[in-house]
C-alpha positions, 0 to 999 in steps of 0.5 A: 626401589632400586633404579636399576630394577624400575620398570617404565613409566609407561602412562608417564611417559606415553603423556610425554612423548607427544612433545617430541611429536610438535617439536617433528611437526613444527620443524618440517612444517618450516620447508613448506611454509620456505617456498611459500613466502619465498613467493609472496614476500618476495625473497632471494633465496638466502633470505627464505632461509631466515625462516629456518634461522629463526627456529634454530637460533631460537635453540641455542638462545633458549640454551644459553638463557637457560644455562645462565640462569642454572648457574645461580639457581637450578630451575629444574630443581626449583621449580620441578620438570612439569611446570618447567615443561609447562612454561616451555609449552606455553611458549610455543602457544604464544608463538604459534598464535602470533601467527594470526596477527604476522599473516593480518599484517603480511610481515615475513619479519613477524613470522620469523618473530612467531617462529622464534618464540616457538623455538625457544619454547621448543628450546625449555621442553627439548632441555627438559623432556630429554632427560625425563624421558632417561628417568621414567624407568630404570637407566639401562633403558634410558636411551631405548625410551629416547629413542621411542620418543624419537621414532615418535618425533619422525612421525611428526616430521612425516605427517607435519608437510603433508597436513600443512600441505593441505591446509595451505593447497587443499588436496591434491591432483594426482593428473598434476602431481603425476611424473612426468610423461616418458612418452613426451618428447622434450618439447613437447615436456617444454610446452606443457611446462609454458602452459603450467605457468600461464595458468598459474599467472591467469589464475592470479590475473583473476583473483587481481581483477576481483581485490577491492581491498588495494589501491585500484592504482597498484592493482591495475599496475600489477596485472599489467605486468603479469599480462605483459608476462603471461603475452610472452608466454603466449609468443613462446606457445605459438611459436613451439606450436609451430615448431613441433620438431624442434631441434636440442637447441631450438628446445634449449632456447625456449626452456631458458625463454621460459626461466627468464619470464618465470625469473620476471613472475617471482620479482613481481611484488603483489599488493598487501591486500592480496597477499594477505589473502594468500596467507590467511590460511596460515592462520589456522594450522598455528591456531591448532597448533597452539592450541593442542600446545595449551593443553597439553601444558595443562595435562601435563601439570595435572598428571602424574608425572614424578620429578626425578630425586633432587640428589640425582642432581646434586651429583653434578656439582662438584665434577662441574667446578673444574668443567672445561671444554677444552679438556675432551677433544671428542666435545669440543670436536663433537660440539662443532659435529651437532652443529654440523649434522643439525645443519646438512639435516636442515640444509639439504631440506630447506632448499630441495624446493628451489632445487625442484622449482629450477627447469634442470629438475621439472619446475616443481609448484610450491602446492605439490613440494609437499610429498618431497618434504615428506619423503625426505622426513620420513626417510630420517622416520626409516632409519630411525624405526630400523635403529630402534629394532635393537631395543627388542630382545629378539633372537639373531634371526628375527632382528635380522628379518626385521630390519628388513621389514621395519624399514619397508613398513615406515615406507608404506606409510609415507607412501599412503599418506601422500596417497590420502593426500590426494598426490601421485606419488607412483615416482616414489616407488624406486626409492626402496633401491636407496633404503635397501642400501641404507639397511646393508649399512647399516648391517655393516656399521653394526651397533659401533657408534664411531663406525656407523658414523663413519660410514652413513658420512661417507654414504652421505658423501657418495650420494651428493656427488651422484646428485650433482653428476647423475644426468637423469634429474628424476633420479639425481633428486632421490639421491639428494633426499637420501641425505635423511636417510643417513642423518637419521642415527647421527645424532645418537652416535655423536652425542655418544661419542661425545659425552663418553668419558665426562661423567659427572659433568655429561650433563652439562656437556648435554647443555653444550651440545643442545646449543649446537643445534644452531648449525640449522639456523645458519649453512641452510643460509650459506647454501641458500647464499648459493643458490642467489648466485643464479640471479647475477650468473643464469648461466650456472656453473660446471654444467648446471645451475648453482642452486644445483651445484650449492649441494656441495655445502653436504657434501663437505658437512658429510666428509667432517662428519665421516672424520668425527666418525672415524677419529673419536674412538682412537681418541677414546681409547688413548684416554682408555675408553671403549665405547658401547653399543648406540641406539637411534633417537633423534633430536 
């Protein structure tokens, strides 16, 4: 049968997209692990970003190893797609199972090694699964299948942090996670924050007194430090109680004092046995993930998934011999674009828990972070589902109507999932305005990759600037979270532009682009490094904290992405290449 008339092999394809779900599930769950590890391992913000670094550097290392081996022997043709994919799944399972001894040892570096191995397995899966999805049917519908797979990936990124949050912190408390009462005065809000921190420390003291696995001297030493902080909190609370009509300067003084006490609290090094006890909850979800990886690997090996014809791969050889990245400006500029895109996508959310933890943004604690992580990654789901509408043949009117309906259906799923976890997310409703803005911009961008990338890059710049300057921090955080919306369609747009005109070298160019996922491990470190200036310069910069100011990094990133969207169609035009339509997908 001619490949152009092949039907999509749906039974095989549906088996494959389970892998895409796992990528999203684990990648988004990292953002819950970051504040947990930061707290119990007493890490700086830049150190906590090593979680993202370990995961995304593994993609780069895995791609390089795969590429080097493939120079001597074509792995996919020698072992087949199914077996290679199964090896990647088993490798990720090994990494997931290593979370158990890492938690038992309470070793941050052990956790990073385990996460690196999970990412290494994912790199193999990524290299295999993307082309396999494209080849499971007609070439004309290959991009459509990848779009659907990207939507499943985004579903994983939305659900992952919610489920991991439930495992680590239990079901939510709606009263605890509710937005600030607008009827409270400023001093009452500060008083509530004092009490919240005191309750957290008092809980730790209670658990420390029951600790029978650590050196009693060390336990008593830590208890004394924690109780000193509680005593300082009590002093301030007593002062606030006697000064209910505090003026602006007095409120600021109380807030500053709370920030100093919280900083001392984050520097407390708890006994190793106590830390192990708090990390034991990490074990179960990764045991389940490891078992799931193994089961999917076995299923893949015995499935009816067929390897693509070998002659398809042979076509690449002639063009590959004389291949040079520097012959194609769209490619080397695109490699930098992928590096920056993945970097900014990860950096915005990886540093968001630290931002929300600042006094400016309400001092949100670790157990209430999951809904915001879910909303961010869910924003990518909203954008990709919106882009997926172009896959289906429907009238212009129906298409336009669905462009408005589908994003809000995805938004409703995010709200519903968080409500089921016991969290109060009523404050999320205002996010509908950002979704509406995204829909309008998607109409302006149309189906042209360059124009869409430029518009969404500029939108990202505007959103990050507004997040920096908007006075109401309850609103400002949504400008930062909306970065997920405008990142949502960038992967396929950059990919389409970068490989245009590559012909027989498309496969090799794609492997170089996948290597650039490394950006997800580097750019969050840079932003985290800026956040850490808050320790040495608590007065901040330009009237805001350094953690808040660190969001200038995403601004720079979005500027380049907008530039790439603007300049690349012009580069391609000089080469006599006219771009077609693009569809939404995800890495």
